[in-house]
N, C-alpha and C positions, 0 to 999 in steps of 0.2 A: 827465746825458744819459740818454736813454731807449733801451730795446731795443724797437723798434716791431714789432708783429705785424700781418700782413695779415689783414683781416677776411674775405677771401674764401677763402684757402687755409690760413690759420693759421700761416704760416711766421714765425718770430721772427728778427729781424736783429740784428747787432752794435750796440753802443752808438753813438748818433749824436745830435747836437744837434737835428736835424730829421728828419722822416720821409723816406724815399727817395721819389724822383719816381714810381717804379713798383715793383711786385713782380715780380722776374724769373721767378718760377714762373708767375704769372698772365698775364704777357705772352707766355709760350710757348704754342704752339698746342695743347698737351695739356691746358691749363687755360683760364681765361678771367678777364678783369677783370669785377668785379661790374657789373650793369646801371646802378647808381647811380654808377659810377666807382670809382677807387682809394680805399679807406678803410683807416684804420689804428687800432689800439688798442695798449695796452701790457699786460703781464702784470698789473700792479697794477689797471688799469681793468677788465680781464677778470674778475678775482677779486671785484670789487664786486657783480656781478650774475650770476655763474656759479659753479658748484661742480663738483667731480669726482664722476662717477657710478661707483660700484663695485657690480657685481653679476655673477652668473654668466651666461655665455653658453655654452650647451652644458655641457661638462665643465670649462671654464676660467673663471678670474676675469677679467672685462673691466673696463677703465678708460676712461671717456669723459668727456664734458662735458655738463652740463645747465644751462639749456636748450641746445639744439643750437647749435654754433658752427662756422663755416667748413666744411671737408670733414668729414662726421660720422664719421670713423674712430674706432675704439676700439682701445686697446692690449690686450694679453693678458699675464697673469702665468703664467710657465712654470717650475715647480719641477723642474728637470732635474738629471741627473748632471753637467752642465757648470756648474752653479750656477743660481741663480734668475735667469731671463731676463725682461726686459721686451721683448716683441715689439711694435714700433711705438711711437709717441709721440703725445701730444696737446699742445695749446698751453697747458694750465693745469696747474700743480702747486700743491697746497695742503698745509699741515701735516697736516691730517686724513688725506689720502690717503697721504702719506708714512708717517705713523704706522701706518696699517692695513697697508701693505705691509711695514714693518719688523716688525710683529707676526707676519707670515707668514715671516719670515726675511730680509727685505730684498731688495734687487736687486743682483746681482753684475755684470751686464752688460746693455746695451741693444743690440738688433739691430733694424735698420730696413730695410724692403723697398725703398723708393725715395723720391725727393726730396719727393713730395707729402705724405709723412708725417714729414719731418724736424721740422716744427713747433717745439716748444720742447725739442728733444733735449738741448741743453746744460744747460738749466734742470733737467731731470729727472736728468741725470748728476750735477750738483753737489748736488742734494738728497740723493743717496746717497753723498756723499763723493768724487765724481769717478770713478765707475765708467766703464769703457770703453764707447764707443758704436761699434758695428761696422757699417760701411757699405761698399758696394763702391766701389773706386777709380774705376771708370768713370763714377761720378756725382759725383765730387769737385767739379766746377764749380758745382754747385747749392748747396753749403754757403754759408749766409748769415751764420752766427755761428761763426767759427773757435774752436777749443778744442784744447788738448793731449789732451783726453779722447777725441777722435775717432780711431778706428783704422780705417784703410782696408785692405781685403783685395783681392787680385787673383786672377785665374784663374776657374775655373768651379765649383769646389767647395771648401768649407772645413769640415773636421771639427772641431767644437768639443768633442766627447766621443764615446765609442763609440755613443751614442744620438742625438746631435744633429748634423745636417749642414746646411750652407747650400748651396744650388744657385743659380747665376746663371741666370736665365730671361729673356732679353732680349725686347724687343718693345714694352713700355710705355716703359721706359728701358733704356739699354744695360746698366746694372748691376742691374736689377730682380732681387730675391732672394726665394726661398722658403725656409722652414725645415722640415726633416723631423725629426720626433721619434718615435723608436721607444719602445715600451712607455711611453706617456704615461698619462694618467688611465684607470683601469679596464683597463690593459694594452693599450690601443689604440695603433696607429701613426697619427700625425697629420701632415697637411701644412698649414702656415700659409702661405697663398698671397698675401696682400696683394692687389695688382691684377694680378700677373703672369698668374694664372689667375683671371679675374674671374667670381665666382659670379653667375648671372643670376637673374631674379625667380622662376622656377619652382623654384629650389634643387635642380634635378636635373641641371643642366649648368653648364659654365663657358664663357666666351668669351675672346677674346684681342684686346685693344684697345690701340692706340697712344694714343688719347685716349678716355677713358670719356665725359666730358660732351659732347664734340664729335663723338662717334660715328665715329671714324677707326679702322678695324681695324688690327691688327698685320700686318706684312708676312709672307707665307707662309714665307719663309726663316727668319724668327725663330721662328715657330710650329713649324716642322720642328725647329729646334735645341732648343726647349723639350721637344718630344716625345722626341727622342733622349736628352736629358739626364735625363729622368725615367723613361726605360725601365727597368723592373725595380724601381722604387722603390714599395714597397707602402704603402698607407695606407687606413684605414677611414673616417676623417673628414677633411674639408677645411674650414678656417676662412677665410672671406673677410674683407673689410676693415672691416665694420661690424656692428652688433648684429643677430644672427639671420640674417645672410646667409652661411649655412654649408650644407654638404652633410654630414649626419650619418648615416653608414651607406652602404656601397657606393660610397664616393667615388672609389676607383680606377676602377671600372667607369664611373662617370659622366664622369670625365675622358677616358677612352679613347673613349667614345661622342662626347664633345664635340670631340675632335680630328677624328674622322671627319666629323662634321657641319660643322665649320669648312671642311675641305678640299673637301667637296662644294659648299659655298656659294660658295667662291672659284674653283671650276672646276679644282681640282687632283686 
């Protein structure tokens, strides 16, 4: 039996003799079914003509797929005092990529911001001996490949170590999560934002979206909650969901300005 992967969003499903009729992520209004209809691949097929891209993105090692596949997110490797964290996941795991990360100390845990980036999270976990995959319990329904390695957290904050804290920042998904890392590379405080705070093309602001591809903004009550939750959390750099889509320097000020801009735009 195969573990089918949606070609539009990159989500891997549990073993099944035939492909699902639809991808539940893409059928949701936050995503979309590809214009050519629902199409599937497998991890083995994907590895035949794609490889893992490993290169620096700002101060962090990024892990992506080349040529591009599905949602073009990249994961980030974080060597923290909580252990080596893989922030986000992609659909493809290769022996070469695993060897490179093991040479850097391996991966102790995986943390994922929201269901659009679940991708092949169980595949990545098993490649490193079954490390825990930490995701918010509010998004449990979107898990497509169950595993005992999945660890669900609840509440609004989760401290992984004195320097690493997760914050629930709803609006895109109920359990959308950001990761705050104090004293990261070069002594900087960083915010890993996923899509909860979506970096826009000028890379000087963020926006708040219920659906990014379908241009549906987050509800103002959710954005207010995010603002309150991140009040007093300092960070110099903010990393978005894909290569180069980051705010490097003065990121806290950029986020504060973006909150004000959002509320002016929605008449609050």
